[in-house]
C-alpha positions in Angstrom: 8.4 7.9 16.2 8.7 6.9 12.6 7.3 8.9 9.7 6.9 7.1 6.4 7.2 9.1 3.2 5.3 8.1 0.1 7.4 8.0 -3.1 5.3 8.8 -6.2 6.1 9.0 -9.9 6.2 12.6 -11.1 5.7 13.8 -14.6 9.4 14.7 -14.9 10.5 11.2 -13.9 8.0 9.6 -16.3 9.5 11.9 -19.0 13.0 10.8 -18.3 12.0 7.1 -18.4 10.2 7.7 -21.7 13.3 9.3 -23.3 15.4 6.4 -22.1 12.8 3.9 -23.5 12.7 5.7 -26.9 16.5 5.7 -27.1 16.7 2.0 -26.2 14.1 1.1 -28.9 15.9 3.1 -31.6 19.3 1.5 -30.9 20.3 -1.0 -33.6 19.6 -4.6 -32.6 23.1 -5.6 -33.9 24.9 -2.9 -31.9 27.9 -4.2 -30.0 27.3 -3.9 -26.3 30.2 -2.2 -24.6 30.2 -1.7 -20.8 31.9 1.1 -18.9 32.9 0.6 -15.3 34.0 3.8 -13.7 34.6 5.3 -10.3 34.9 8.8 -9.0 36.4 10.2 -5.8 36.7 13.8 -4.6 35.6 16.4 -2.0 32.0 17.3 -1.4 30.7 20.6 0.0 27.7 20.1 2.3 25.4 23.1 1.7 23.1 22.3 4.7 25.9 22.1 7.2 25.2 24.4 10.1 28.8 24.3 11.3 31.5 26.6 9.9 34.3 24.1 10.6 35.9 22.7 7.4 35.7 19.2 8.7 31.9 19.5 9.1 31.3 21.2 5.7 33.6 19.2 3.4 33.6 15.4 3.2 35.0 12.9 0.8 32.5 11.5 -1.8 32.8 8.4 -4.0 30.8 6.7 -6.7 31.0 3.4 -8.6 29.0 3.0 -11.7 28.3 0.6 -14.6 26.7 1.7 -17.9 26.0 0.4 -21.3 25.6 2.3 -24.5 22.1 2.6 -26.0 22.8 5.1 -28.7 26.0 6.8 -30.0 25.7 9.5 -27.3 23.5 7.8 -24.7 24.6 5.4 -21.9 22.4 4.1 -19.1 23.1 1.9 -16.1 23.4 2.1 -12.3 25.6 3.5 -9.7 26.3 3.4 -6.0 27.1 6.9 -4.6 28.4 7.7 -1.2 29.4 10.5 1.1 32.1 8.9 3.3 32.2 9.6 7.0 32.3 7.6 10.3 29.3 9.5 11.7 25.9 8.3 10.6 24.7 12.0 10.7 27.0 12.7 7.6 27.2 9.3 5.9 25.2 9.0 2.7 24.7 5.9 0.5 22.4 5.8 -2.5 21.6 3.4 -5.3 20.8 5.2 -8.6 19.6 4.5 -12.1 21.9 6.7 -14.2 21.8 8.1 -17.7 24.7 9.9 -19.4 24.4 12.0 -22.5 27.6 12.9 -24.4 27.0 16.6 -25.4 30.3 16.7 -27.3 32.0 13.5 -28.4 35.3 12.8 -30.2 37.2 9.5 -30.5 39.4 10.3 -27.5 37.4 13.0 -25.6 33.8 13.3 -24.4 32.0 16.1 -22.5 28.7 14.9 -21.0 25.8 15.4 -18.6 24.5 12.8 -16.2 21.2 12.4 -14.4 20.7 9.8 -11.7 17.5 9.0 -9.8 17.1 6.4 -7.0 16.9 6.0 -3.2 19.4 6.2 -0.4 20.2 6.5 3.3 18.5 9.7 4.5 21.4 11.3 6.5 20.7 14.2 8.8 23.1 16.5 6.9 20.8 16.4 3.9 18.2 18.5 5.7 18.3 22.2 6.7 17.1 21.4 10.2 19.7 18.5 10.4 17.0 16.0 11.3 16.1 13.1 8.9 12.6 11.8 9.6 12.8 8.6 7.6 15.7 6.2 7.1 15.3 6.0 3.3 14.6 8.9 1.0 14.5 9.7 -2.8 18.0 10.5 -4.1 18.9 12.5 -7.2 22.1 13.7 -8.8 23.0 15.9 -11.8 26.6 16.3 -13.1 28.8 17.5 -15.9 31.9 15.7 -16.9 34.9 15.7 -19.2 36.5 12.3 -20.1 39.6 11.3 -22.0 40.1 7.8 -23.4 43.6 6.3 -23.0 43.8 3.8 -25.8 40.6 1.8 -26.4 40.0 0.6 -22.9 40.9 3.1 -20.1 39.4 6.5 -19.3 40.3 9.4 -17.0 38.4 12.6 -16.3 36.8 15.1 -14.0 33.2 15.6 -12.9 31.3 18.3 -11.1 27.9 17.5 -9.6 25.0 18.4 -7.4 23.3 15.8 -5.2 19.9 16.1 -3.5 20.1 19.9 -3.6 22.4 19.5 -0.5 25.8 18.5 -1.8 28.1 20.1 -4.4 31.1 17.9 -5.4 34.0 17.8 -7.8 35.8 14.6 -8.5 38.5 12.7 -10.4 37.2 9.9 -12.7 38.9 6.6 -13.7 37.3 3.8 -15.6 37.6 0.9 -18.0 35.6 -0.2 -21.0 35.0 -3.9 -21.6 32.8 -6.2 -23.6 32.3 -6.7 -27.4 34.2 -4.1 -29.4 36.1 -2.7 -26.4 39.4 -3.2 -28.2 
């Protein structure tokens, strides 16, 4: 028996889109567009796991993202985020619209916060009763990161995040900057 869930816009998601829209409209038209392609990989702690076995509560997670700079401290783009496992009960895959705000930024270092909203595979592990009713569900992530630029093009860093109120993760980051003005 299939249960369909209705996804609606909430005032908070409309507010996030409004902030991104205002930031995009205030960016200089002549600004050089630089793209950042980055990936993260690391362990994820599954908060809903009913098993005490480490193999059931800790899984590898990964993300691949592409962003462009809208303002000196604001980047937006997209990402594919995954919880990697051979079992479909644990496997998570989501597509997200992502915004990153650099709270503290220097030429070679940046500390930032990320918000991602999208949809993804509704794995059983994301639910307290371990039973996903619909195959696709809304997906959200929040994260804090620290990034260091190596030269003009490469970055390394660390990230800690919280996905769908069900997964806490820490990860290593690597990335590359390319496009106009990337050096």
